[in-house]
C-alpha positions in Angstrom: 2.4 22.6 -17.3 -0.9 22.6 -15.6 -1.8 25.7 -13.7 -3.3 25.3 -10.2 -5.4 27.9 -8.5 -5.6 28.2 -4.7 -8.6 25.8 -4.5 -9.0 24.2 -7.9 -7.3 23.5 -11.1 -7.4 26.4 -13.6 -6.0 27.0 -17.1 -5.0 30.4 -18.5 -7.1 31.5 -21.5 -4.0 31.3 -23.7 -3.3 27.7 -22.8 -4.7 25.0 -25.2 -7.3 22.4 -24.1 -5.8 19.6 -22.0 -4.6 16.4 -23.6 -6.6 13.3 -22.7 -3.8 12.4 -20.3 -3.9 15.8 -18.6 -7.7 15.6 -18.4 -7.4 12.2 -16.7 -5.0 13.6 -14.2 -7.4 16.5 -13.4 -10.3 14.1 -13.0 -8.2 11.9 -10.7 -7.4 14.8 -8.4 -11.0 16.0 -8.4 -12.2 12.5 -7.4 -9.5 11.9 -4.7 -8.4 8.8 -6.7 -5.7 6.5 -5.2 -2.2 6.6 -6.6 1.0 4.5 -6.3 4.3 6.3 -5.7 8.0 5.3 -5.7 11.4 6.7 -6.4 12.4 5.6 -9.9 15.4 3.6 -8.6 13.2 1.6 -6.3 10.6 0.5 -8.8 10.7 -3.2 -9.2 12.8 -3.8 -6.1 10.6 -2.3 -3.4 6.8 -2.2 -2.9 5.2 1.0 -4.2 3.7 3.3 -1.5 -0.1 4.0 -1.7 -2.1 7.1 -1.0 -4.8 9.3 -2.4 -5.0 12.7 -4.2 -6.4 15.3 -1.8 -6.6 18.6 -3.7 -4.6 21.0 -5.9 -2.8 24.0 -4.4 -0.7 26.8 -6.0 1.7 25.1 -8.4 1.4 21.8 -6.7 -0.8 18.9 -5.7 -1.5 17.6 -2.2 -1.7 13.9 -1.6 -2.3 12.0 1.7 0.7 10.6 3.6 1.9 7.5 1.8 1.8 4.0 3.3 3.5 0.6 2.7 2.0 -2.0 5.0 4.7 -3.3 7.3 7.4 -1.0 6.0 8.7 2.5 6.3 8.1 4.6 3.2 11.6 5.4 1.7 10.6 8.8 0.3 11.9 12.1 1.7 11.6 15.8 0.9 13.4 16.7 -2.3 13.1 13.2 -3.8 12.0 12.7 -7.4 9.2 10.2 -7.6 7.2 8.4 -10.2 3.4 8.2 -9.6 0.8 5.9 -11.2 -3.0 6.2 -11.0 -5.9 4.6 -12.8 -8.7 6.6 -14.5 -11.5 5.0 -16.5 -9.6 1.7 -16.5 -6.4 3.2 -17.9 -3.1 3.5 -16.1 -1.4 6.9 -16.2 2.1 8.0 -15.0 3.7 11.3 -14.1 7.0 12.4 -12.5 7.1 14.9 -9.7 9.3 16.2 -6.9 8.4 16.0 -3.2 8.1 19.6 -1.9 7.2 18.9 1.7 6.3 16.1 4.1 3.7 15.9 6.9 1.9 19.0 5.5 -1.3 19.9 7.4 -4.2 19.7 4.9 -7.6 21.3 5.8 -10.2 18.9 4.4 -13.2 20.7 5.8 -14.2 23.0 8.6 -13.3 20.5 11.4 -10.8 18.0 9.8 -7.1 18.4 9.3 -5.0 15.5 8.0 -1.3 15.1 7.3 -0.3 15.1 3.6 2.5 15.5 1.2 3.0 18.2 -1.4 4.2 17.3 -4.9 5.1 19.5 -7.8 2.3 19.7 -10.5 3.3 17.4 -13.3 4.7 19.0 -16.5 3.7 15.8 -18.4 1.2 13.1 -17.8 1.5 10.0 -20.0 0.0 6.5 -20.3 1.7 4.2 -17.8 3.2 0.8 -18.6 3.0 -0.8 -15.1 0.4 -3.3 -14.2 -2.4 -2.1 -12.1 -2.4 -3.0 -8.4 -5.5 -5.2 -8.5 -8.2 -5.2 -5.9 -9.4 -8.7 -6.3 -13.1 -9.4 -6.4 -14.5 -11.8 -3.8 -18.1 -11.5 -5.0 -18.1 -14.8 -6.8 -16.7 -16.8 -3.8 -19.1 -19.4 -2.3 -19.6 -19.4 0.5 -19.2 -15.6 0.8 -16.4 -14.2 3.0 -18.5 -13.0 6.0 -17.2 -10.0 8.0 -17.9 -8.6 11.4 -17.5 -4.8 11.8 -17.1 -2.6 14.8 -17.0 1.1 15.2 -14.3 2.5 17.5 -15.7 3.8 20.8 -14.1 6.9 22.2 -13.5 5.2 25.6 -10.6 3.2 24.0 -8.7 6.3 23.2 -6.0 7.8 25.4 -6.8 11.0 27.2 -4.6 12.9 24.7 -6.3 11.3 21.7 -9.7 11.9 23.1 -9.0 15.6 23.7 -8.3 15.9 20.0 -11.7 14.7 18.9 -14.3 15.4 21.6 -16.0 18.7 21.7 -17.9 19.9 24.7 -21.4 18.2 24.4 -24.5 20.3 24.6 -26.2 20.6 28.0 -28.7 17.9 28.9 -32.3 19.0 28.5 -33.9 20.0 31.7 -36.8 17.9 33.0 -39.9 20.0 33.5 -42.9 19.2 35.5 -45.7 17.8 33.3 -48.5 20.2 32.4 -51.9 19.7 33.9 -53.5 16.7 32.3 -50.3 15.4 30.8 -49.1 11.8 31.3 -47.1 11.3 34.5 -44.3 9.5 32.7 -43.8 12.2 30.1 -40.1 12.3 29.1 -38.0 14.7 27.0 -37.9 13.9 23.4 -35.2 11.5 22.2 -32.8 13.0 19.5 -34.0 12.2 16.0 -32.2 9.3 14.3 -28.9 10.5 12.8 -28.7 13.6 15.1 -25.1 14.6 16.1 -24.2 15.5 19.6 -21.2 17.7 20.0 -18.6 17.1 17.3 -18.4 13.4 16.6 -20.7 11.7 19.0 -23.7 10.1 17.4 -26.9 9.2 19.2 -29.0 7.6 16.6 -31.6 4.8 16.4 -28.9 2.1 16.2 -27.2 3.6 19.2 -30.4 3.7 21.2 -30.9 0.0 20.4 -27.4 -0.8 21.6 -26.1 -1.7 18.2 -23.3 0.9 18.1 -21.3 2.8 20.7 -22.8 5.8 22.2 -19.6 7.7 21.6 -18.1 6.8 18.2 -14.8 7.9 16.7 -15.5 9.4 13.2 -12.0 10.9 12.5 -8.4 9.6 12.5 -6.3 10.3 15.5 -2.5 10.1 15.8 -1.1 6.8 16.9 -4.3 4.8 16.7 -3.5 1.1 16.3 -5.4 -2.1 16.1 -3.8 -3.3 19.4 -5.2 -0.3 21.2 -8.8 -0.9 20.1 -8.9 -4.7 19.7 -10.8 -4.9 23.0 -14.0 -3.8 21.1 -14.0 -7.2 19.3 -14.8 -8.9 22.7 -18.3 -7.4 22.3 -20.9 -8.3 19.7 -20.3 -6.8 16.3 -22.0 -3.5 15.6 -22.6 -4.6 11.9 -22.2 -7.6 9.8 -21.6 -8.0 6.1 -19.2 -9.6 3.6 -15.9 -8.8 1.9 -16.5 -7.9 -1.7 -12.9 -7.2 -2.8 -9.4 -6.8 -1.3 -5.8 -6.1 -2.0 -2.6 -5.9 0.1 -3.6 -2.2 0.7 -7.3 -2.1 1.3 -10.6 -3.9 1.7 -14.1 -3.4 0.2 -17.1 -4.3 2.3 -20.9 -4.6 1.9 -22.4 -3.9 5.3 -26.0 -5.0 6.0 -28.7 -2.9 7.6 -27.0 0.4 8.1 -27.8 3.8 6.7 -24.7 4.7 4.7 -24.6 8.3 5.8 -23.8 7.2 9.3 -20.5 5.9 8.1 -18.0 8.7 7.5 -15.0 9.1 5.3 -11.8 8.7 7.4 -13.8 6.9 10.1 -11.7 4.0 11.6 -13.4 0.6 11.8 -12.3 -2.8 13.1 -13.0 -5.6 10.6 -12.7 -9.4 11.2 -13.1 -12.1 8.6 -11.7 -15.6 7.8 -10.2 -16.9 4.6 -10.0 -20.5 3.3 -6.7 -22.0 4.2 -5.8 -19.4 6.8 -6.0 -20.8 10.3 -6.9 -17.7 12.3 -9.5 -15.0 11.6 -7.9 -11.8 10.2 -8.4 -8.5 12.0 -7.6 -5.1 10.6 -8.0 -1.5 11.5 -9.6 0.0 8.5 -9.9 3.7 7.6 -13.0 4.4 5.5 -12.1 6.2 2.2 -15.3 5.8 0.2 -18.9 5.0 1.2 -22.1 4.7 -0.7 -25.6 3.2 -0.4 -26.2 -0.3 -1.7 -29.8 -1.3 -2.1 -32.4 -0.1 0.3 -30.7 -0.9 3.6 -27.0 -1.7 3.0 -23.8 0.3 2.6 -20.8 -0.4 0.4 -17.5 1.0 1.5 -13.8 0.8 0.7 -11.0 1.5 3.1 -7.3 1.5 3.6 -5.7 -0.8 6.2 -3.8 0.9 9.0 -1.0 -1.5 9.8 1.4 -1.2 12.7 4.7 -2.3 11.3 5.9 -3.3 14.8 3.1 -5.8 15.2 4.2 -9.1 13.6 0.6 -10.4 13.7 -0.7 -7.5 11.6 2.1 -7.7 9.1 1.6 -11.5 8.8 -2.1 -11.0 8.2 -1.4 -8.5 5.4 0.9 -11.0 3.8 -1.7 -13.8 4.1 -4.3 -11.6 2.5 -1.9 -10.6 -0.3 -1.1 -14.3 -0.9 -4.7 -15.2 -1.0 -5.7 -12.5 -3.5 -2.7 -13.5 -5.7 -4.0 -17.1 -5.7 -7.4 -15.8 -6.8 -5.8 -13.8 -9.6 -3.9 -16.9 -10.8 -7.0 -19.1 -10.7 -9.0 -16.5 -12.7 -6.2 -16.2 -15.3 -6.1 -20.0 -15.7 -9.9 -20.1 -16.2 -9.6 -17.4 -18.9 -6.7 -19.4 -20.6 -8.7 -22.7 -20.4 -11.8 -21.0 -21.9 -9.7 -19.7 -24.8 
């Protein structure tokens, strides 16, 4: 069995080097890779729940709370589960038991998320399930254009806002100009990218009116698309295109944004249209990975936060899943025809 230290995976000196499968598991945990989880009896009859590895802890591994768009996750404390993950293009499987649910996980100095604790796997082996594909949209012409909005704090409830807003620093005092100074001298604007308080950004794009003055950078309990949809009545903060998608998440390339201003776990509202789908699709997306793309763009991947009580959101997920499945079938046919 793998041995977990308080903050990282460790191996007693007497324990042999890991097998390739164990090494793949350790790398997946280190990289916060996604995984699919289900009770053995449910595999093949119910959708698998999706989440990400968070970090190892004594004798166990922490993962984020699992999601199935439009459904309740039928997994409880004490259940035995099968988990699948992909590392270097290979599918791996392990069996574990759920030790706790809704466990607070400290990600950094200021962020706590809810997660689940699983037993450390005694055995990791090559999986035999098909990978849940994130279908590429890159070759589609015309490209699937997307509009993207940051979530402004003024759309939160007072309770939600109290969770994320720290006391801002005092405003700089205006001083009388020194002798010989210009009469219209003003205090210096914050440098681009500067952070006010906890999660309030006042950067170049904000000054130009291209992003909210007070932007939500962390998840808050109960946030839904319906609550923040009003932001889509304003011009988009960014534009870009969908580069891949699945029934669980979306990948985007966003134009003209410094990638460091997009934060992991930041919620965004995304709108795009698909061929054959009458209405534009809108999703509340939680950023899970972000990186620079070229000189002025950002590439990000995120998980859709779906309200199962909203028939419109559930229907949009189904339409997206149906469209990605159509693309997979067309690609498979092209490969067969070429052969």
